[in-house]
C-alpha positions as CSV (number, residue, x, y, z in Angstrom):
1,X,158.3,59.3,146.3
2,X,159.2,60.7,142.9
3,X,156.2,59.0,141.4
4,X,154.0,60.4,144.2
5,X,155.3,63.9,143.8
6,X,154.8,63.6,140.1
7,X,151.2,62.5,140.5
8,X,150.4,65.2,143.0
9,X,151.7,68.0,140.9
10,X,148.9,70.2,139.4
11,X,148.2,69.7,135.7
12,X,147.9,73.0,133.7
13,X,145.8,73.0,130.6
14,X,146.3,75.7,128.0
15,X,143.1,77.5,127.2
16,X,142.3,80.1,124.6
17,X,141.9,83.4,126.2
18,X,139.7,86.2,124.7
19,X,141.7,89.4,124.4
20,X,139.2,92.3,124.8
21,X,141.8,94.8,123.5
22,X,142.1,92.8,120.3
23,X,138.3,92.6,119.9
24,X,138.0,96.4,120.3
25,X,140.9,96.9,118.0
26,X,139.1,94.8,115.3
27,X,135.9,96.8,115.8
28,X,137.7,100.1,115.6
29,X,139.5,99.0,112.5
30,X,136.2,98.4,110.7
31,X,134.3,101.2,112.3
32,X,133.5,102.9,109.0
33,X,132.0,99.7,107.7
34,X,130.0,99.2,110.9
35,X,128.7,102.8,110.9
36,X,127.8,102.6,107.2
37,X,126.0,99.3,107.6
38,X,124.0,100.5,110.6
39,X,123.2,103.8,108.8
40,X,121.9,102.0,105.7
41,X,119.7,99.5,107.6
42,X,118.3,102.1,110.0
43,X,117.6,104.5,107.1
44,X,115.7,101.7,105.3
45,X,113.7,101.1,108.5
46,X,112.8,104.8,108.7
47,X,111.7,104.8,105.1
48,X,109.6,101.7,105.7
49,X,107.8,103.2,108.7
50,X,107.2,106.5,106.8
51,X,105.7,104.6,103.9
52,X,103.1,103.0,106.1
53,X,99.9,104.9,107.1
54,X,98.5,104.8,110.6
55,X,96.1,101.9,111.2
56,X,93.2,102.2,113.6
57,X,91.1,99.6,115.5
58,X,87.4,99.8,115.9
59,X,86.1,97.4,118.6
60,X,82.8,96.2,120.1
61,X,82.4,94.2,123.3
62,X,79.6,91.7,123.5
63,X,78.2,89.5,126.3
64,X,76.4,86.2,125.5
65,X,72.8,86.2,126.5
66,X,71.7,83.6,129.0
67,X,69.7,81.0,127.2
68,X,66.9,79.2,128.9
69,X,67.8,75.7,129.8
70,X,66.3,72.9,127.7
71,X,63.3,71.1,129.1
72,X,64.0,68.2,131.4
73,X,62.4,65.3,129.6
74,X,63.1,62.6,132.1
75,X,61.4,59.3,131.1
76,X,59.3,61.1,128.5
77,X,62.4,61.8,126.5
78,X,63.0,58.0,126.3
79,X,59.4,57.5,125.4
80,X,59.7,60.1,122.6
81,X,62.8,58.3,121.3
82,X,61.0,55.0,121.3
83,X,58.3,56.6,119.2
84,X,60.9,57.6,116.7
85,X,60.9,61.3,117.5
86,X,64.2,63.2,117.9
87,X,63.6,65.7,120.7
88,X,66.8,67.5,119.8
89,X,68.3,70.4,122.0
90,X,70.5,73.4,121.7
91,X,73.4,73.1,119.4
92,X,75.9,74.4,122.0
93,X,77.5,76.8,119.6
94,X,78.5,80.0,121.3
95,X,78.0,83.4,119.6
96,X,81.8,84.0,119.2
97,X,82.2,80.7,117.4
98,X,79.2,81.5,115.2
99,X,80.6,84.9,114.2
100,X,84.0,83.3,113.6
101,X,82.5,80.6,111.3
102,X,80.6,83.3,109.4
103,X,83.9,85.2,108.9
104,X,85.5,82.0,107.5
105,X,82.5,81.4,105.2
106,X,83.8,82.3,101.7
107,X,80.4,82.5,100.1
108,X,79.0,84.8,102.8
109,X,82.1,87.0,102.8
110,X,82.2,87.4,99.0
111,X,78.5,88.3,99.0
112,X,79.3,90.7,101.8
113,X,82.1,92.4,99.8
114,X,79.9,92.7,96.7
115,X,76.9,94.0,98.6
116,X,78.7,96.9,100.3
117,X,81.1,97.5,97.3
118,X,84.1,96.9,99.5
119,X,86.2,95.7,96.5
120,X,85.6,99.0,94.8
121,X,86.2,101.0,97.9
122,X,89.6,99.3,98.6
123,X,90.7,99.8,95.0
124,X,89.6,103.4,94.9
125,X,92.5,105.9,95.3
126,X,90.2,108.4,97.0
127,X,90.2,106.2,100.1
128,X,93.8,107.3,100.6
129,X,92.6,110.8,101.5
130,X,91.5,109.4,104.9
131,X,95.0,108.0,105.5
132,X,97.2,109.6,108.2
133,X,101.0,109.5,108.1
134,X,103.8,110.4,110.4
135,X,104.5,114.2,110.3
136,X,101.5,114.4,107.9
137,X,103.9,113.5,105.1
138,X,102.6,111.0,102.5
139,X,105.3,111.5,99.9
140,X,107.2,108.3,100.7
141,X,103.9,106.3,100.6
142,X,102.9,107.8,97.3
143,X,106.3,107.2,95.7
144,X,106.4,103.5,96.5
145,X,102.6,102.8,96.2
146,X,102.1,104.5,92.9
147,X,105.3,103.2,91.4
148,X,104.3,99.7,92.4
149,X,100.8,100.2,91.0
150,X,102.3,101.2,87.6
151,X,104.2,97.9,87.5
152,X,101.2,95.8,88.5
153,X,98.5,97.5,86.4
154,X,97.6,94.1,84.8
155,X,97.6,92.3,88.2
156,X,94.4,93.5,89.8
157,X,93.5,91.7,93.1
158,X,90.9,89.0,92.7
159,X,87.8,88.7,94.9
160,X,89.6,85.9,96.8
161,X,92.5,88.2,97.5
162,X,90.2,90.9,98.8
163,X,88.4,88.3,100.9
164,X,91.7,87.0,102.5
165,X,92.9,90.5,103.2
166,X,89.6,91.6,104.7
167,X,89.4,88.5,106.9
168,X,92.8,89.3,108.4
169,X,91.6,92.7,109.4
170,X,89.0,91.2,111.6
171,X,89.7,89.7,115.0
172,X,87.3,87.8,117.2
173,X,88.4,86.9,120.8
174,X,86.8,85.7,124.0
175,X,87.9,86.4,127.6
176,X,87.9,83.1,129.3
177,X,87.3,84.6,132.7
178,X,84.4,86.9,131.9
179,X,83.1,85.3,128.7
180,X,83.0,88.7,127.0
181,X,83.5,88.7,123.3
182,X,85.6,91.3,121.5
183,X,85.2,91.8,117.7
184,X,87.8,94.2,116.2
185,X,88.5,95.6,112.8
186,X,91.7,97.3,111.8
187,X,92.1,99.7,108.8
188,X,94.0,102.8,107.8
189,X,90.7,104.5,107.4
190,X,88.9,105.2,110.7
191,X,85.5,105.7,109.1
192,X,85.8,102.6,106.9
193,X,86.8,100.5,109.9
194,X,83.7,101.7,111.9
195,X,81.4,101.2,108.9
196,X,82.7,97.8,108.0
197,X,82.5,96.4,111.5
198,X,78.9,97.5,111.9
199,X,77.9,96.1,108.5
200,X,79.5,92.8,109.3
201,X,77.7,92.5,112.6
202,X,74.3,93.3,111.0
203,X,74.7,91.0,108.0
204,X,76.2,88.1,110.0
205,X,73.4,88.4,112.6
206,X,70.7,88.4,109.8
207,X,72.5,85.3,108.3
208,X,72.7,83.4,111.5
209,X,69.1,84.3,112.6
210,X,67.7,83.3,109.2
211,X,69.4,79.9,109.4
212,X,68.4,79.3,113.0
213,X,64.7,80.2,112.3
214,X,64.7,78.0,109.2
215,X,65.9,75.1,111.4
216,X,63.5,75.8,114.2
217,X,60.5,76.1,111.8
218,X,61.5,72.7,110.3
219,X,61.6,71.1,113.8
220,X,58.3,72.7,114.8
221,X,56.6,71.4,111.6
222,X,58.1,67.9,112.3
223,X,56.8,67.8,115.9
224,X,53.4,69.1,114.9
225,X,53.1,66.3,112.4
226,X,54.1,63.8,115.1
227,X,51.4,65.3,117.3
228,X,48.7,64.5,114.8
229,X,50.0,61.0,114.3
230,X,50.4,59.8,117.9
231,X,47.6,58.8,120.2
232,X,49.8,58.6,123.3
233,X,48.7,61.3,125.6
234,X,52.1,61.5,127.5
235,X,53.9,61.8,124.2
236,X,51.5,64.4,122.9
237,X,52.0,66.5,126.1
238,X,55.8,66.2,125.7
239,X,55.7,67.1,122.0
240,X,53.5,70.2,122.8
241,X,56.2,71.2,125.3
242,X,58.9,70.8,122.7
243,X,56.9,72.9,120.2
244,X,56.4,75.6,122.9
245,X,60.2,75.5,123.7
246,X,61.1,75.9,120.0
247,X,58.7,78.9,119.7
248,X,60.4,80.4,122.8
249,X,63.8,80.0,121.1
250,X,62.5,81.9,118.0
251,X,61.5,84.8,120.3
252,X,64.9,84.5,122.1
253,X,66.9,84.7,118.8
254,X,65.0,87.8,117.7
255,X,65.2,89.5,121.1
256,X,68.7,91.1,120.7
257,X,70.3,93.5,118.3
258,X,73.1,91.0,117.4
259,X,73.0,87.2,117.4
260,X,72.5,85.9,121.0
261,X,74.5,88.7,122.5
262,X,74.1,91.9,124.5
263,X,76.2,95.0,123.6
264,X,78.5,96.1,126.4
265,X,80.5,98.8,124.6
266,X,79.4,100.3,121.2
267,X,82.0,100.8,118.5
268,X,83.2,104.4,117.8
269,X,85.4,106.2,115.4
270,X,88.9,106.4,117.1
271,X,90.8,109.6,117.6
272,X,93.5,110.5,115.1
273,X,96.2,109.9,117.8
274,X,94.7,106.6,118.8
275,X,96.6,104.4,116.3
276,X,97.5,100.7,116.9
277,X,100.2,100.4,114.3
278,X,102.8,100.8,112.9
279,X,105.0,101.1,116.0
280,X,107.5,103.3,114.2
281,X,109.9,104.1,117.1
282,X,110.1,100.4,118.1
283,X,110.8,99.3,114.5
284,X,113.6,101.9,114.1
285,X,115.2,101.0,117.5
286,X,115.1,97.2,116.7
287,X,116.5,97.8,113.3
288,X,119.4,99.9,114.8
289,X,120.3,97.4,117.5
290,X,120.0,94.4,115.1
291,X,122.1,96.0,112.4
292,X,124.8,97.0,114.9
293,X,125.1,93.4,116.2
294,X,125.0,92.0,112.7
295,X,127.7,94.4,111.5
296,X,130.0,93.4,114.4
297,X,129.4,89.7,113.6
298,X,130.2,90.3,109.9
299,X,133.4,92.1,110.9
300,X,134.6,89.2,113.1
301,X,133.6,86.7,110.4
302,X,135.6,88.5,107.7
303,X,138.6,88.7,110.1
304,X,138.3,84.9,110.8
305,X,138.2,84.1,107.0
306,X,141.3,86.3,106.5
307,X,143.1,84.6,109.4
308,X,142.3,81.2,107.9
309,X,143.7,82.2,104.5
310,X,146.9,83.5,106.1
311,X,147.4,80.2,108.0
312,X,147.1,78.3,104.7
313,X,149.6,80.6,103.0
314,X,152.1,79.9,105.8
315,X,151.7,76.1,105.4
């Protein structure tokens, strides 16, 4: 019976309890440090946001053109293959991928920068006249920007640096549901953003069309040579169709303002209030909350270290 009573008795396990009063007392004890820490971090965040000019986005929305389907060759396609003629077909590269690959093409982009003097424009201080700041106050920007410029007078950005920065300002995306293509360019200067986006679309279109036409002309010449060589009437008819189809592709490529796309919405110079970044209020709020949490963590960490040292002294 005694054993049973002993076994049936509830077992109490001692657990550490959090004393909220002690926690608040610790926070209150170090309130000056917490307030000072939050003030410093939040002030730095405010200074950071004031040093950044507004940035604006210029966009264009494009719709891929419907391309005519390739000719159905049937058995004649096999006949052409047997004769050693590659009938080919469309590359399957969509306009958004084509524009993206051009944007990643270092040779094209460096020539684009030189052609439009973008390197000189970006390094020209007069461009800063177009910048817009919070409360129309650019003193913080000038202080940090010009002081940094004095320290880095010998370190002028290279053409590669300008190319990388310019590429990051572009954005090419495609809506999977509608297939619409959005090409954006973000810059502190609204007019430069508008001008650069239009220049890129024009130059990249010329580049892509020129390469396509060169390839199509090469194929047309090849098929015309095969036409002269072969005596097979069926193969001759098929090759004539192929040549006709390639000529239609040449017309198709030159039929639109930009490469294989229709313009849905034209780019325009955004309004002064229509900035995309920096999100100044959000940055300051995040900095305030984060610094407050970090300050409390540091306070408890310091108290923990002090407690450990006191325990060691007692031992």
